C-alpha positions in Angstrom: 35.0 6.6 6.0 34.8 7.8 9.6 33.4 11.2 10.6 36.9 12.3 11.4 38.1 11.4 8.0 35.3 13.4 6.4 36.1 16.3 8.7 39.7 16.2 7.6 38.8 16.2 3.9 36.2 18.9 4.5 38.8 21.0 6.2 41.3 20.6 3.4 38.6 21.5 0.8 37.5 24.5 2.8 41.1 25.8 3.0 41.3 25.5 -0.8 38.0 27.4 -1.1 39.2 30.1 1.3 42.4 30.5 -0.9 40.3 30.6 -4.1 38.0 33.2 -2.7 40.9 35.4 -1.7 42.4 35.1 -5.1 39.1 35.8 -6.8 38.6 38.9 -4.7 42.1 40.1 -5.4 41.6 39.5 -9.2 38.2 41.3 -9.1 39.8 44.2 -7.2 42.3 44.7 -10.1 39.6 45.0 -12.7 39.2 48.6 -14.0 41.6 51.3 -14.8 45.0 51.0 -13.2 46.9 53.8 -11.5 49.6 53.7 -14.2 47.0 54.0 -17.0 45.3 56.9 -15.2 48.5 58.8 -14.7 49.5 58.2 -18.3 46.2 59.4 -19.6 46.3 62.4 -17.2 49.8 63.4 -18.4 48.7 63.2 -22.1 45.6 65.2 -21.4 47.5 67.9 -19.5 50.0 68.2 -22.3 47.2 68.4 -24.9 45.5 71.1 -22.8 48.7 73.1 -22.5 49.3 72.8 -26.3 45.8 74.1 -27.0 46.3 77.0 -24.6 49.6 78.0 -26.3 48.1 77.7 -29.7 45.2 80.0 -28.7 47.7 82.5 -27.3 49.7 82.4 -30.5 46.5 83.0 -32.6 45.7 86.0 -30.3 49.2 87.4 -30.8 49.0 86.9 -34.6 45.6 88.7 -34.7 47.0 91.6 -32.7 50.1 91.6 -35.0 47.8 91.7 -38.1 45.8 94.6 -36.6 48.9 96.5 -35.6 50.4 96.0 -39.1 47.3 97.5 -40.6 47.7 100.6 -38.4 51.4 100.8 -39.3 50.7 100.5 -43.0 48.1 103.3 -42.7 50.4 105.6 -40.8 53.3 104.9 -43.2 51.0 105.6 -46.2 49.9 108.9 -44.7 53.4 109.9 -43.7 54.8 109.5 -47.2 51.7 110.6 -49.2 52.4 114.3 -48.7 48.8 114.8 -47.6 49.9 115.7 -44.0 51.9 118.9 -43.8 51.3 120.1 -40.2 54.6 119.6 -38.3 52.9 118.7 -35.0 50.6 116.2 -36.7 53.6 114.7 -38.5 55.6 114.5 -35.3 52.6 112.8 -33.6 52.3 110.3 -36.4 56.0 109.5 -36.3 55.8 109.0 -32.5 52.8 106.7 -33.0 54.6 104.8 -35.7 57.6 104.3 -33.4 55.4 103.0 -30.6 53.6 100.6 -33.0 56.9 99.4 -34.4 58.2 98.8 -30.8 55.0 96.9 -29.9 55.3 94.9 -33.1 58.9 93.9 -32.1 57.6 92.8 -28.7 54.8 90.8 -30.2 57.2 89.2 -32.6 59.2 88.0 -29.7 56.1 86.7 -27.9 55.1 84.9 -31.1 58.5 83.3 -31.5 58.5 82.1 -27.9 55.0 80.7 -28.3 56.0 78.8 -31.5 59.0 77.3 -29.7 56.8 76.3 -26.8 54.3 74.8 -29.2 57.0 72.7 -30.9 58.2 71.4 -27.5 54.6 70.6 -26.4 53.9 68.8 -29.7 57.0 66.7 -29.2 56.0 66.0 -25.5 52.4 65.2 -26.5 53.6 62.7 -29.2 55.8 61.0 -26.6 53.1 60.9 -23.9 50.5 59.6 -26.4 52.9 56.9 -27.4 53.4 56.0 -23.8 49.7 56.1 -23.1 49.1 53.7 -26.0 51.8 51.3 -24.7 50.4 51.4 -21.2 46.8 51.0 -22.5 47.8 47.9 -24.6 49.5 46.3 -21.6 46.5 47.1 -19.4 44.1 45.6 -21.9 46.2 42.4 -22.0 46.2 42.3 -18.2 42.4 42.8 -18.1 41.9 40.0 -20.4 44.1 37.8 -18.3 42.3 38.8 -15.1 38.9 38.0 -16.7 40.2 34.6 -17.8 41.6 34.0 -14.2 38.3 35.1 -12.6 36.4 32.7 -14.9 38.7 29.9 -13.9 38.4 30.7 -10.2 34.6 30.8 -10.4 34.5 27.4 -12.3 36.9 25.9 -9.8 34.9 27.2 -6.8 31.7 25.8 -8.3 33.2 22.4 -8.5 34.6 22.6 -5.0 31.3 23.8 -3.6 29.7 20.7 -5.1 32.3 18.6 -3.5 31.8 20.4 -0.2 28.1 19.8 -0.3 28.7 16.1 -0.9 31.2 15.8 2.0 29.0 17.8 4.4 26.1 15.5 3.7 28.2 12.6 5.1 28.4 14.3 8.5 25.7 14.1 11.1 24.0 17.5 11.8 25.6 17.9 15.3 29.2 17.2 14.0 28.7 19.6 11.0 27.4 22.3 13.3 30.4 21.8 15.6 32.8 22.0 12.6 31.2 25.2 11.3 31.3 26.9 14.7 35.0 26.0 15.1 35.7 27.3 11.6 34.1 30.6 12.6 36.0 31.0 15.9 39.4 29.4 14.9 40.4 31.5 12.0 38.9 29.1 9.4 40.7 26.0 10.7 38.5 23.7 12.7 40.6 20.6 12.4 44.3 20.4 13.3 46.7 17.6 12.3 48.4 15.6 15.0 52.0 14.9 14.1 55.0 13.8 16.2 52.9 14.2 19.3 52.2 17.9 18.5 49.0 19.7 17.5 50.0 21.3 14.2 47.6 24.2 14.9 49.2 25.5 18.1 52.3 23.3 18.5 51.2 22.2 21.9 52.1 18.6 23.0 49.3 16.2 23.2 49.2 13.6 26.0 49.8 10.0 25.1 46.4 8.8 26.2 44.7 11.5 24.1 46.9 10.6 21.1 45.7 7.0 21.2 42.1 8.2 21.2 42.8 10.4 18.2 44.6 7.6 16.3 41.6 5.2 16.9 39.3 7.8 15.3 36.4 6.5 17.3 35.4 9.8 18.7 36.1 13.5 18.4 39.0 14.7 20.5 39.9 18.3 21.1 43.3 19.9 21.5 43.9 21.1 25.0 45.8 24.1 23.7 43.8 25.6 20.9 40.5 23.7 21.2 40.5 22.4 17.6 39.5 18.9 16.6 42.6 16.7 16.4 43.2 14.3 13.5 46.1 11.8 13.3 47.7 12.4 9.9 
């Protein structure tokens, strides 16, 4: 096999390696929590926090209602016990009773609204937790698939690197150095196919005399347009 044939095969293998490396990086970049999962978890947590807040508020209202009811019971007992006979004191107690009854009505409304909000939040939380579980299950399946793909990419690349080492060993040091430099400066493609009189790398026409040299594969010939090594496919 000529040096040019080896270069062509090495080029094809390196392009496959480049693709596998890009796919590997992409797969590795997708490992970890997805945006969808993060948003679903955040929505469920925010709803749970809101529910706890409303439940605390309801407990506070219920405690205030219980305290208020004790005061009302005490005033009612004193009003109808006959122990208080002073008209001014009776009027004051009745006024206080009315104030407490009004406040109890307000708190009853607040408690009723809080219970309605709690019911709504409990329903919303159930929905968002169900959605979170669905998203999490799908995410876990995706992560397993990604890990499997990453393992396959790594195994494939290990095999290709071994093949590359074998091909590179078939090139003399100067030719390999030239190839690596062209790979670095030509966007990863050091060798360009010659087909129908055109360099497939830059689509520039190759003179007939140069084409004949390329086809003989006796020496390395460069494209006058892009500077890549030409290879007659």
